[in-house]
KEMIMI-401879 format. One record per residue: x, y, z of N, C-alpha, C in turn; residue number from 1; residue in one letter. Coordinates in Angstrom, 3 decimals. Layout:
+----------+----------+----------+----------+----------+----------+----------+----------+----------+-----+----+
|      n.x |      n.y |      n.z |     ca.x |     ca.y |     ca.z |      c.x |      c.y |      c.z |   i | aa |
+----------+----------+----------+----------+----------+----------+----------+----------+----------+-----+----+
|        X |        Y |        Z |        X |        Y |        Z |        X |        Y |        Z | NUM |  a |
...
+----------+----------+----------+----------+----------+----------+----------+----------+----------+-----+----+
***
This chain:
+----------+----------+----------+----------+----------+----------+----------+----------+----------+-----+----+
|      n.x |      n.y |      n.z |     ca.x |     ca.y |     ca.z |      c.x |      c.y |      c.z |   i | aa |
+----------+----------+----------+----------+----------+----------+----------+----------+----------+-----+----+
|   -6.094 |  -27.224 |  125.267 |   -4.836 |  -26.784 |  124.628 |   -4.680 |  -27.360 |  123.290 |   1 |  m |
|   -5.121 |  -28.630 |  123.111 |   -5.050 |  -29.332 |  121.712 |   -5.961 |  -28.339 |  120.881 |   2 |  s |
|   -7.142 |  -27.798 |  121.132 |   -7.873 |  -27.220 |  120.187 |   -7.136 |  -25.902 |  119.900 |   3 |  l |
|   -6.533 |  -25.234 |  120.716 |   -5.676 |  -24.060 |  120.457 |   -4.539 |  -24.316 |  119.497 |   4 |  f |
|   -3.941 |  -25.310 |  119.797 |   -2.771 |  -25.813 |  118.819 |   -3.301 |  -26.010 |  117.337 |   5 |  d |
|   -4.554 |  -26.782 |  117.390 |   -5.038 |  -27.091 |  116.058 |   -5.425 |  -25.665 |  115.198 |   6 |  d |
|   -6.067 |  -24.797 |  116.077 |   -6.410 |  -23.485 |  115.394 |   -5.373 |  -22.742 |  114.891 |   7 |  l |
|   -4.315 |  -22.681 |  115.779 |   -3.084 |  -22.028 |  115.492 |   -2.418 |  -22.613 |  114.263 |   8 |  s |
|   -2.278 |  -23.813 |  114.046 |   -1.730 |  -24.436 |  112.975 |   -2.384 |  -24.356 |  111.758 |   9 |  r |
|   -3.972 |  -24.323 |  111.922 |   -4.839 |  -23.860 |  110.812 |   -4.578 |  -22.513 |  110.331 |  10 |  f |
|   -4.400 |  -21.707 |  111.181 |   -4.280 |  -20.207 |  110.911 |   -2.983 |  -19.977 |  110.309 |  11 |  l |
|   -1.830 |  -20.535 |  110.779 |   -0.479 |  -20.495 |  110.200 |   -0.530 |  -20.934 |  108.608 |  12 |  e |
|   -1.312 |  -22.334 |  108.494 |   -1.546 |  -22.835 |  107.160 |   -2.046 |  -21.877 |  106.292 |  13 |  t |
|   -3.169 |  -21.272 |  106.763 |   -3.965 |  -20.321 |  105.855 |   -3.016 |  -19.080 |  105.469 |  14 |  r |
|   -2.303 |  -18.688 |  106.365 |   -1.407 |  -17.334 |  106.362 |   -0.479 |  -17.753 |  105.226 |  15 |  l |
|    0.233 |  -19.065 |  105.392 |    1.230 |  -19.391 |  104.370 |    0.634 |  -19.542 |  103.087 |  16 |  d |
|   -0.595 |  -20.059 |  103.066 |   -1.200 |  -20.031 |  101.665 |   -1.585 |  -18.898 |  100.975 |  17 |  e |
|   -2.016 |  -17.830 |  101.825 |   -2.051 |  -16.552 |  101.489 |   -0.958 |  -15.896 |  100.839 |  18 |  f |
|    0.227 |  -16.035 |  101.644 |    1.445 |  -15.361 |  101.325 |    2.021 |  -16.030 |  100.151 |  19 |  l |
|    1.880 |  -17.397 |   99.795 |    2.368 |  -17.933 |   98.606 |    1.560 |  -17.488 |   97.487 |  20 |  r |
|    0.141 |  -17.323 |   97.666 |   -0.673 |  -16.680 |   96.653 |   -0.342 |  -15.173 |   96.335 |  21 |  a |
|    0.205 |  -14.475 |   97.299 |    0.588 |  -13.165 |   97.107 |    1.990 |  -13.006 |   97.397 |  22 |  n |
|    3.038 |  -13.372 |   96.602 |    4.415 |  -13.306 |   96.939 |    4.824 |  -11.724 |   97.294 |  23 |  p |
|    4.111 |  -10.860 |   96.628 |    4.766 |   -9.496 |   97.045 |    4.418 |   -9.053 |   98.571 |  24 |  h |
|    3.299 |   -9.672 |   99.122 |    3.212 |   -9.434 |  100.496 |    4.177 |  -10.353 |  101.390 |  25 |  l |
|    4.488 |  -11.373 |  100.966 |    5.479 |  -12.268 |  101.772 |    6.962 |  -11.531 |  101.599 |  26 |  e |
|    7.068 |  -10.795 |  100.395 |    8.324 |  -10.224 |  100.362 |    8.288 |   -8.891 |  101.282 |  27 |  l |
|    7.266 |   -8.300 |  101.395 |    7.053 |   -6.918 |  102.344 |    7.229 |   -7.580 |  103.827 |  28 |  r |
|    6.782 |   -8.708 |  104.231 |    6.938 |   -9.234 |  105.495 |    8.302 |   -9.448 |  105.689 |  29 |  a |
|    8.978 |  -10.046 |  104.721 |   10.465 |  -10.471 |  104.952 |   11.201 |   -9.084 |  104.927 |  30 |  l |
|   10.823 |   -8.092 |  104.309 |   11.531 |   -6.838 |  104.295 |   11.384 |   -6.167 |  105.665 |  31 |  e |
|   10.219 |   -6.291 |  106.142 |    9.959 |   -5.755 |  107.729 |   10.744 |   -6.503 |  108.556 |  32 |  d |
|   10.780 |   -7.740 |  108.457 |   11.660 |   -8.638 |  109.346 |   12.973 |   -8.115 |  109.220 |  33 |  q |
|   13.560 |   -7.974 |  107.964 |   15.053 |   -7.454 |  108.023 |   15.240 |   -6.193 |  108.477 |  34 |  l |
|   14.272 |   -5.268 |  108.272 |   14.407 |   -3.888 |  108.820 |   14.452 |   -3.978 |  110.417 |  35 |  r |
|   13.694 |   -4.858 |  110.951 |   13.700 |   -4.965 |  112.432 |   15.028 |   -5.446 |  112.872 |  36 |  g |
|   15.590 |   -6.432 |  112.238 |   16.963 |   -6.850 |  112.522 |   17.994 |   -6.001 |  112.307 |  37 |  q |
|   17.962 |   -5.051 |  111.344 |   18.871 |   -4.114 |  110.948 |   18.782 |   -3.043 |  112.265 |  38 |  e |
|   17.521 |   -2.699 |  112.570 |   17.430 |   -1.699 |  113.774 |   17.946 |   -2.469 |  115.143 |  39 |  e |
|   17.748 |   -3.622 |  115.213 |   18.395 |   -4.532 |  116.405 |   19.866 |   -4.333 |  116.506 |  40 |  d |
|   20.333 |   -4.510 |  115.126 |   21.874 |   -4.350 |  115.048 |   22.341 |   -3.062 |  115.380 |  41 |  a |
|   21.574 |   -1.959 |  114.833 |   22.101 |   -0.675 |  115.226 |   21.994 |   -0.363 |  116.779 |  42 |  i |
|   20.881 |   -0.747 |  117.228 |   20.667 |   -0.524 |  118.812 |   21.905 |   -1.171 |  119.538 |  43 |  r |
|   22.153 |   -2.469 |  119.030 |   23.248 |   -3.299 |  119.815 |   24.637 |   -2.587 |  119.594 |  44 |  l |
|   24.761 |   -2.118 |  118.398 |   26.208 |   -1.457 |  118.056 |   26.175 |   -0.318 |  118.960 |  45 |  l |
|   25.154 |    0.593 |  119.279 |   25.136 |    1.508 |  120.203 |   25.439 |    1.207 |  121.721 |  46 |  g |
|   24.887 |    0.091 |  121.972 |   25.181 |   -0.379 |  123.383 |   26.730 |   -0.969 |  123.433 |  47 |  d |
|   27.092 |   -1.564 |  122.619 |   28.338 |   -1.916 |  122.509 |   29.288 |   -0.903 |  122.610 |  48 |  l |
|   29.189 |    0.242 |  121.802 |   30.028 |    1.377 |  121.762 |   30.136 |    1.985 |  123.055 |  49 |  k |
|   28.976 |    2.172 |  123.725 |   28.900 |    2.810 |  125.235 |   29.785 |    1.991 |  126.254 |  50 |  r |
|   29.437 |    0.660 |  125.997 |   30.263 |   -0.156 |  126.797 |   31.655 |   -0.152 |  126.510 |  51 |  r |
|   32.211 |    0.089 |  125.360 |   33.550 |    0.145 |  125.190 |   34.077 |    1.394 |  125.760 |  52 |  e |
|   33.262 |    2.426 |  125.499 |   33.763 |    3.755 |  126.201 |   33.992 |    3.645 |  127.763 |  53 |  q |
|   32.850 |    2.942 |  128.498 |   33.108 |    2.904 |  130.008 |   34.244 |    1.919 |  130.306 |  54 |  v |
|   34.519 |    0.949 |  129.532 |   35.647 |   -0.035 |  129.678 |   36.910 |    0.961 |  129.526 |  55 |  l |
|   36.979 |    1.767 |  128.476 |   38.170 |    2.412 |  128.136 |   38.439 |    3.387 |  129.507 |  56 |  e |
|   37.337 |    4.032 |  129.888 |   37.428 |    4.936 |  131.012 |   38.023 |    4.302 |  132.102 |  57 |  n |
|   37.585 |    3.012 |  132.499 |   38.015 |    2.221 |  133.698 |   39.505 |    1.802 |  133.460 |  58 |  n |
|   39.843 |    1.435 |  132.222 |   41.270 |    1.078 |  131.913 |   42.041 |    2.244 |  132.402 |  59 |  i |
|   41.869 |    3.402 |  131.793 |   42.467 |    4.640 |  132.074 |   42.684 |    4.927 |  133.627 |  60 |  l |
|   41.418 |    4.821 |  134.184 |   41.536 |    4.966 |  135.854 |   42.476 |    3.937 |  136.479 |  61 |  e |
|   42.355 |    2.744 |  135.921 |   43.089 |    1.521 |  136.726 |   44.542 |    1.655 |  136.451 |  62 |  t |
|   44.946 |    2.217 |  135.255 |   46.214 |    2.705 |  134.760 |   46.945 |    3.681 |  135.696 |  63 |  a |
|   46.064 |    4.709 |  135.951 |   46.583 |    5.740 |  136.690 |   46.617 |    5.236 |  138.279 |  64 |  k |
|   45.922 |    4.176 |  138.728 |   46.087 |    3.663 |  140.181 |   47.351 |    2.944 |  140.106 |  65 |  d |
|   47.573 |    2.092 |  138.961 |   48.849 |    1.302 |  138.954 |   49.942 |    2.161 |  139.029 |  66 |  i |
|   50.113 |    3.298 |  138.135 |   51.195 |    4.178 |  138.397 |   51.379 |    4.673 |  139.801 |  67 |  q |
|   50.294 |    4.994 |  140.418 |   50.282 |    5.622 |  141.851 |   50.871 |    4.501 |  142.830 |  68 |  q |
|   50.331 |    3.247 |  142.617 |   51.042 |    2.154 |  143.512 |   52.315 |    2.011 |  143.207 |  69 |  w |
|   52.593 |    1.852 |  142.040 |   54.097 |    1.457 |  141.487 |   54.998 |    2.596 |  142.176 |  70 |  h |
|   54.622 |    3.757 |  142.134 |   55.418 |    4.940 |  142.777 |   55.539 |    4.796 |  144.149 |  71 |  g |
|   54.316 |    4.222 |  144.923 |   54.482 |    4.222 |  146.280 |   55.185 |    2.897 |  146.630 |  72 |  r |
|   55.482 |    1.768 |  145.768 |   56.189 |    0.767 |  146.104 |   57.692 |    1.142 |  146.021 |  73 |  v |
|   58.047 |    2.077 |  145.114 |   59.386 |    2.537 |  144.974 |   59.698 |    3.435 |  146.234 |  74 |  k |
|   58.731 |    4.239 |  146.459 |   58.876 |    5.140 |  147.636 |   59.207 |    4.339 |  148.791 |  75 |  k |
|   58.401 |    3.224 |  149.129 |   58.614 |    2.438 |  150.303 |   59.838 |    1.714 |  150.338 |  76 |  a |
|   60.273 |    1.204 |  149.192 |   61.541 |    0.509 |  149.256 |   62.694 |    1.445 |  149.359 |  77 |  k |
|   62.628 |    2.588 |  148.782 |   63.711 |    3.643 |  149.201 |   63.760 |    3.995 |  150.506 |  78 |  a |
|   62.697 |    4.032 |  151.261 |   62.584 |    4.340 |  152.577 |   62.775 |    3.293 |  153.459 |  79 |  a |
|   63.000 |    2.004 |  152.923 |   63.182 |    0.967 |  153.711 |   62.100 |    0.568 |  154.567 |  80 |  n |
|   60.839 |    0.835 |  154.102 |   59.615 |    0.479 |  154.864 |   59.130 |   -0.824 |  154.450 |  81 |  r |
|   59.636 |   -1.892 |  154.982 |   58.980 |   -3.163 |  154.544 |   57.775 |   -3.528 |  154.741 |  82 |  q |
|   57.246 |   -2.914 |  155.951 |   55.984 |   -3.154 |  156.316 |   54.962 |   -2.368 |  155.350 |  83 |  d |
|   55.223 |   -1.557 |  154.483 |   54.459 |   -0.912 |  153.546 |   54.731 |   -1.584 |  152.101 |  84 |  l |
|   56.095 |   -2.141 |  151.727 |   56.303 |   -2.639 |  150.496 |   55.496 |   -3.711 |  150.154 |  85 |  v |
|   55.454 |   -4.722 |  150.942 |   54.722 |   -6.026 |  150.687 |   53.018 |   -5.663 |  150.284 |  86 |  g |
|   52.456 |   -4.825 |  151.311 |   51.016 |   -4.529 |  150.873 |   50.900 |   -3.638 |  149.433 |  87 |  p |
|   51.859 |   -2.827 |  149.360 |   51.811 |   -1.957 |  148.259 |   51.890 |   -2.731 |  147.142 |  88 |  a |
|   52.889 |   -3.688 |  146.947 |   53.133 |   -4.494 |  145.831 |   51.977 |   -5.481 |  145.531 |  89 |  q |
|   51.273 |   -5.969 |  146.740 |   50.072 |   -6.666 |  146.455 |   48.984 |   -5.859 |  145.972 |  90 |  e |
|   48.831 |   -4.617 |  146.224 |   47.786 |   -3.732 |  145.602 |   48.030 |   -3.446 |  144.205 |  91 |  r |
|   49.297 |   -3.238 |  143.958 |   49.820 |   -3.063 |  142.522 |   49.393 |   -4.170 |  141.643 |  92 |  e |
|   49.727 |   -5.508 |  142.141 |   49.376 |   -6.569 |  141.519 |   47.966 |   -6.857 |  141.115 |  93 |  a |
|   47.098 |   -6.583 |  142.362 |   45.651 |   -6.544 |  142.283 |   45.334 |   -5.796 |  141.113 |  94 |  a |
|   45.772 |   -4.491 |  141.092 |   45.326 |   -3.455 |  139.947 |   45.637 |   -4.030 |  138.607 |  95 |  l |
|   46.876 |   -4.580 |  138.692 |   47.471 |   -5.122 |  137.270 |   46.368 |   -6.368 |  136.790 |  96 |  l |
|   45.946 |   -7.089 |  137.693 |   44.859 |   -8.183 |  137.223 |   43.794 |   -7.584 |  136.874 |  97 |  r |
|   43.425 |   -6.590 |  137.539 |   42.063 |   -5.955 |  137.306 |   42.055 |   -5.242 |  135.862 |  98 |  q |
|   43.254 |   -4.647 |  135.576 |   43.673 |   -4.038 |  134.399 |   43.766 |   -5.019 |  133.112 |  99 |  g |
|   44.348 |   -6.144 |  133.333 |   44.119 |   -7.336 |  132.426 |   42.842 |   -7.684 |  132.052 | 100 |  n |
|   41.988 |   -7.731 |  133.263 |   40.586 |   -8.272 |  133.001 |   39.852 |   -7.255 |  132.263 | 101 |  h |
|   39.983 |   -6.095 |  132.641 |   39.216 |   -4.997 |  131.923 |   39.753 |   -5.041 |  130.340 | 102 |  l |
|   41.095 |   -5.127 |  130.158 |   41.597 |   -5.247 |  128.686 |   40.931 |   -6.335 |  128.009 | 103 |  w |
|   40.745 |   -7.678 |  128.658 |   40.123 |   -8.688 |  128.089 |   38.695 |   -8.421 |  127.601 | 104 |  g |
|   37.985 |   -7.829 |  128.544 |   36.620 |   -7.330 |  128.265 |   36.585 |   -6.475 |  127.052 | 105 |  q |
|   37.567 |   -5.541 |  127.243 |   37.621 |   -4.481 |  125.850 |   37.568 |   -5.151 |  124.756 | 106 |  m |
|   38.729 |   -6.178 |  124.604 |   38.989 |   -6.829 |  123.464 |   37.640 |   -7.542 |  122.935 | 107 |  k |
|   37.041 |   -8.255 |  123.843 |   35.780 |   -8.994 |  123.503 |   34.662 |   -8.084 |  122.911 | 108 |  s |
|   34.515 |   -6.892 |  123.583 |   33.582 |   -5.755 |  123.197 |   33.888 |   -5.370 |  121.629 | 109 |  v |
|   35.179 |   -5.251 |  121.510 |   35.603 |   -4.817 |  120.232 |   35.251 |   -5.697 |  119.193 | 110 |  k |
|   35.590 |   -7.077 |  119.383 |   35.210 |   -8.086 |  118.489 |   33.712 |   -8.143 |  118.159 | 111 |  e |
|   32.806 |   -8.059 |  119.316 |   31.381 |   -7.916 |  119.086 |   31.086 |   -6.817 |  118.378 | 112 |  r |
|   31.574 |   -5.679 |  118.403 |   31.319 |   -4.593 |  117.569 |   31.550 |   -4.817 |  116.228 | 113 |  i |
|   32.804 |   -5.509 |  115.725 |   32.998 |   -5.839 |  114.446 |   31.979 |   -6.787 |  113.771 | 114 |  e |
|   31.610 |   -7.834 |  114.711 |   30.661 |   -8.855 |  114.265 |   29.395 |   -8.353 |  114.035 | 115 |  q |
|   28.819 |   -7.209 |  114.899 |   27.623 |   -6.554 |  114.593 |   27.685 |   -5.925 |  113.477 | 116 |  t |
|   28.806 |   -5.045 |  113.304 |   28.866 |   -4.335 |  111.993 |   28.774 |   -5.170 |  110.706 | 117 |  k |
|   29.453 |   -6.272 |  110.869 |   29.274 |   -7.387 |  109.670 |   27.906 |   -7.805 |  109.564 | 118 |  e |
|   27.283 |   -8.281 |  110.474 |   25.755 |   -8.478 |  110.469 |   25.057 |   -7.518 |  109.976 | 119 |  l |
|   25.080 |   -6.467 |  110.366 |   24.258 |   -5.167 |  109.931 |   24.503 |   -5.139 |  108.459 | 120 |  r |
|   25.596 |   -5.196 |  107.870 |   25.871 |   -5.026 |  106.558 |   25.452 |   -6.171 |  105.723 | 121 |  q |
|   25.457 |   -7.605 |  106.263 |   24.669 |   -8.556 |  105.711 |   23.289 |   -8.488 |  105.542 | 122 |  r |
|   22.609 |   -7.928 |  106.758 |   21.191 |   -7.773 |  106.896 |   20.681 |   -6.760 |  105.744 | 123 |  v |
|   21.612 |   -5.589 |  105.852 |   21.176 |   -4.510 |  104.876 |   21.352 |   -4.851 |  103.343 | 124 |  k |
|   22.378 |   -5.833 |  102.934 |   22.538 |   -6.442 |  101.782 |   21.246 |   -7.132 |  101.347 | 125 |  a |
|   20.806 |   -8.253 |  102.303 |   19.667 |   -9.013 |  102.121 |   18.377 |   -8.164 |  101.849 | 126 |  k |
|   18.169 |   -6.984 |  102.670 |   17.181 |   -6.147 |  102.619 |   17.017 |   -5.482 |  101.087 | 127 |  r |
|   18.202 |   -5.081 |  100.632 |   18.392 |   -4.528 |   99.461 |   17.928 |   -5.540 |   98.329 | 128 |  e |
|   18.429 |   -6.839 |   98.529 |   17.895 |   -7.883 |   97.618 |   16.463 |   -7.921 |   97.464 | 129 |  e |
|   15.875 |   -8.055 |   98.779 |   14.423 |   -8.003 |   98.835 |   13.699 |   -6.952 |   98.133 | 130 |  v |
|   14.240 |   -5.623 |   98.437 |   13.669 |   -4.627 |   97.757 |   13.568 |   -4.752 |   96.228 | 131 |  k |
|   14.736 |   -5.278 |   95.631 |   14.677 |   -5.671 |   94.067 |   13.633 |   -6.575 |   93.761 | 132 |  v |
|   13.502 |   -7.725 |   94.549 |   12.435 |   -8.650 |   94.447 |   10.960 |   -8.189 |   94.424 | 133 |  k |
|   10.713 |   -7.289 |   95.561 |    9.530 |   -6.558 |   95.647 |    9.331 |   -5.559 |   94.289 | 134 |  i |
|   10.304 |   -4.930 |   93.812 |   10.119 |   -4.193 |   92.567 |    9.829 |   -5.051 |   91.503 | 135 |  a |
|   10.424 |   -6.179 |   91.401 |   10.164 |   -7.232 |   90.313 |    8.832 |   -7.849 |   90.405 | 136 |  q |
|    8.290 |   -8.074 |   91.502 |    7.051 |   -8.686 |   91.935 |    5.961 |   -7.626 |   91.356 | 137 |  a |
|    6.139 |   -6.576 |   91.787 |    5.285 |   -5.281 |   91.388 |    5.128 |   -5.255 |   89.902 | 138 |  a |
|    6.305 |   -5.222 |   89.297 |    6.182 |   -5.111 |   87.901 |    5.527 |   -6.277 |   87.321 | 139 |  q |
|    5.727 |   -7.326 |   87.785 |    5.166 |   -8.658 |   87.111 |    3.659 |   -8.521 |   87.490 | 140 |  a |
|    3.191 |   -8.079 |   88.644 |    2.028 |   -7.949 |   89.087 |    1.078 |   -6.946 |   88.036 | 141 |  a |
|    1.760 |   -5.768 |   87.722 |    1.205 |   -4.848 |   86.923 |    0.990 |   -5.235 |   85.366 | 142 |  a |
|    1.704 |   -6.294 |   84.939 |    1.644 |   -6.687 |   83.718 |    0.358 |   -7.541 |   83.547 | 143 |  q |
|   -0.459 |   -7.394 |   82.382 |   -1.779 |   -7.922 |   82.158 |   -1.616 |   -9.543 |   82.277 | 144 |  p |
|   -2.577 |  -10.230 |   82.921 |   -2.691 |  -11.702 |   83.087 |   -3.359 |  -12.280 |   81.863 | 145 |  k |
|   -2.894 |  -13.229 |   81.149 |   -3.467 |  -13.976 |   80.217 |   -3.778 |  -15.407 |   80.457 | 146 |  v |
|   -5.231 |  -15.671 |   80.649 |   -5.582 |  -17.200 |   80.635 |   -5.205 |  -17.916 |   79.588 | 147 |  s |
|   -4.604 |  -19.133 |   79.815 |   -4.141 |  -19.965 |   78.831 |   -4.497 |  -21.511 |   79.148 | 148 |  t |
|   -5.006 |  -22.084 |   78.191 |   -5.113 |  -23.598 |   78.176 |   -3.806 |  -24.276 |   77.904 | 149 |  d |
|   -3.194 |  -24.716 |   78.929 |   -1.845 |  -25.372 |   78.759 |   -1.992 |  -26.668 |   78.032 | 150 |  w |
|   -3.149 |  -27.170 |   77.811 |   -3.206 |  -28.601 |   77.389 |   -2.758 |  -28.651 |   75.847 | 151 |  g |
|   -3.443 |  -28.060 |   75.058 |   -3.004 |  -28.209 |   73.585 |   -2.666 |  -26.848 |   72.878 | 152 |  t |
|   -2.880 |  -25.823 |   73.621 |   -2.591 |  -24.516 |   72.937 |   -1.098 |  -24.530 |   72.450 | 153 |  t |
|   -0.872 |  -23.994 |   71.218 |    0.401 |  -23.926 |   70.671 |    0.904 |  -24.852 |   69.783 | 154 |  g |
|    0.094 |  -26.080 |   69.802 |    0.624 |  -27.156 |   68.911 |    0.107 |  -26.828 |   67.541 | 155 |  w |
|   -1.035 |  -26.250 |   67.329 |   -1.601 |  -26.022 |   65.927 |   -1.503 |  -24.450 |   65.656 | 156 |  n |
|   -0.805 |  -23.780 |   66.410 |   -0.957 |  -22.448 |   66.239 |    0.615 |  -21.836 |   66.145 | 157 |  q |
|    0.795 |  -20.726 |   65.455 |    1.994 |  -20.296 |   65.512 |    1.942 |  -18.580 |   66.002 | 158 |  t |
|    1.529 |  -18.447 |   67.147 |    1.189 |  -17.135 |   67.630 |    2.554 |  -16.706 |   68.284 | 159 |  t |
|    3.491 |  -17.525 |   68.708 |    4.645 |  -17.190 |   69.419 |    5.622 |  -16.725 |   68.419 | 160 |  y |
|    6.125 |  -15.606 |   68.728 |    7.384 |  -15.024 |   68.019 |    8.331 |  -14.482 |   68.902 | 161 |  s |
|    9.514 |  -14.893 |   68.939 |   10.637 |  -14.358 |   69.745 |   10.725 |  -12.809 |   69.671 | 162 |  a |
|   11.001 |  -12.357 |   70.731 |   11.324 |  -11.045 |   70.823 |   10.040 |  -10.053 |   70.475 | 163 |  g |
|    8.989 |  -10.393 |   70.464 |    7.877 |   -9.559 |   70.201 |    6.894 |   -9.657 |   71.265 | 164 |  k |
|    6.439 |   -8.670 |   71.921 |    5.374 |   -8.326 |   72.735 |    5.412 |   -9.201 |   74.048 | 165 |  g |
|    4.296 |   -9.424 |   74.640 |    4.038 |  -10.263 |   75.881 |    3.821 |  -11.870 |   75.677 | 166 |  y |
|    4.717 |  -12.542 |   76.464 |    4.731 |  -14.038 |   76.326 |    4.316 |  -14.648 |   77.622 | 167 |  d |
|    3.033 |  -15.087 |   77.849 |    2.576 |  -15.579 |   79.004 |    3.334 |  -16.646 |   79.689 | 168 |  p |
|    3.799 |  -17.547 |   78.811 |    4.577 |  -18.816 |   79.271 |    5.936 |  -18.154 |   79.893 | 169 |  l |
|    6.560 |  -17.350 |   79.187 |    7.757 |  -16.681 |   79.744 |    7.483 |  -16.003 |   81.230 | 170 |  d |
|    6.304 |  -15.206 |   81.042 |    6.007 |  -14.644 |   82.452 |    5.635 |  -15.470 |   83.624 | 171 |  e |
|    5.077 |  -16.817 |   83.127 |    4.747 |  -17.787 |   84.206 |    6.042 |  -18.295 |   84.754 | 172 |  s |
|    7.088 |  -18.481 |   83.854 |    8.340 |  -18.953 |   84.262 |    9.040 |  -18.069 |   85.087 | 173 |  f |
|    9.112 |  -16.660 |   84.793 |    9.703 |  -15.636 |   85.556 |    9.063 |  -15.549 |   86.940 | 174 |  r |
|    7.785 |  -15.704 |   87.106 |    7.175 |  -15.811 |   88.398 |    7.635 |  -16.840 |   89.275 | 175 |  r |
|    7.643 |  -18.048 |   88.681 |    8.157 |  -19.261 |   89.327 |    9.572 |  -19.117 |   89.606 | 176 |  w |
|   10.447 |  -18.609 |   88.827 |   11.903 |  -18.574 |   89.289 |   11.895 |  -17.476 |   90.310 | 177 |  e |
|   11.156 |  -16.477 |   90.473 |   11.267 |  -15.412 |   91.451 |   10.765 |  -16.025 |   92.673 | 178 |  a |
|    9.880 |  -16.741 |   92.671 |    9.470 |  -17.516 |   93.752 |   10.326 |  -18.475 |   94.448 | 179 |  e |
|   11.018 |  -19.148 |   93.450 |   12.216 |  -20.030 |   93.832 |   13.318 |  -19.234 |   94.592 | 180 |  e |
|   13.703 |  -18.168 |   93.852 |   14.806 |  -17.283 |   94.561 |   14.267 |  -16.862 |   95.919 | 181 |  e |
|   13.008 |  -16.439 |   95.990 |   12.629 |  -15.991 |   97.220 |   12.637 |  -17.096 |   98.188 | 182 |  l |
|   12.337 |  -18.291 |   97.954 |   12.486 |  -19.506 |   98.943 |   13.906 |  -19.623 |   99.271 | 183 |  n |
|   14.785 |  -19.380 |   98.170 |   16.087 |  -19.781 |   98.479 |   16.596 |  -18.714 |   99.480 | 184 |  e |
|   16.204 |  -17.539 |   99.276 |   16.783 |  -16.225 |  100.236 |   16.150 |  -16.675 |  101.492 | 185 |  l |
|   15.037 |  -17.143 |  101.773 |   14.426 |  -17.192 |  102.954 |   15.228 |  -18.493 |  103.731 | 186 |  k |
|   15.587 |  -19.563 |  102.918 |   16.376 |  -20.605 |  103.482 |   17.717 |  -20.012 |  103.916 | 187 |  r |
|   18.340 |  -19.184 |  103.279 |   19.670 |  -18.544 |  103.728 |   19.329 |  -17.785 |  104.966 | 188 |  k |
|   18.379 |  -16.866 |  104.911 |   18.069 |  -16.089 |  106.100 |   17.862 |  -17.005 |  107.310 | 189 |  m |
|   17.182 |  -18.179 |  107.117 |   16.833 |  -18.955 |  108.247 |   18.288 |  -19.872 |  108.813 | 190 |  g |
|   19.279 |  -19.973 |  108.074 |   20.547 |  -20.575 |  108.384 |   21.457 |  -19.581 |  109.162 | 191 |  s |
+----------+----------+----------+----------+----------+----------+----------+----------+----------+-----+----+
***
């Protein structure tokens, strides 16, 4: 089992290194994960709405039964049938308890529906953010890469001019900042 764990850790490390070296792939994986979460939220929302409909139907049926037994209680009292009044009142009370229980379930389902809608909106917004980051990463990858000696280049030269053309230092910082934003986004998604 230890060999398998070591191999698994090694593969995960290699995958992490590969994804760090290719941030656009990491973003695509994050987008796929978010898409899956959004689809799960949509499925859960459908299930909850079906559950809500079933509960509504059960509440309506219970309300009809309560009305029927309430009428029977009145009828038994009017006829002075004490042998039927007590059991009919008990049945009516049981139906009222059942109705209250169903109502509580309905309220809980409605709350979960709202929470699921909010979750779906948050996931959708995060997915849109990731799409923007993917577009930015693709744009950055499409720009030509320039090899630079960071040791002494620039001290004796005056090749940098603000506002003109491609700046490799600026591009390096942009990539680094995009990676930082991605890591921050992943931290937020994890919490």
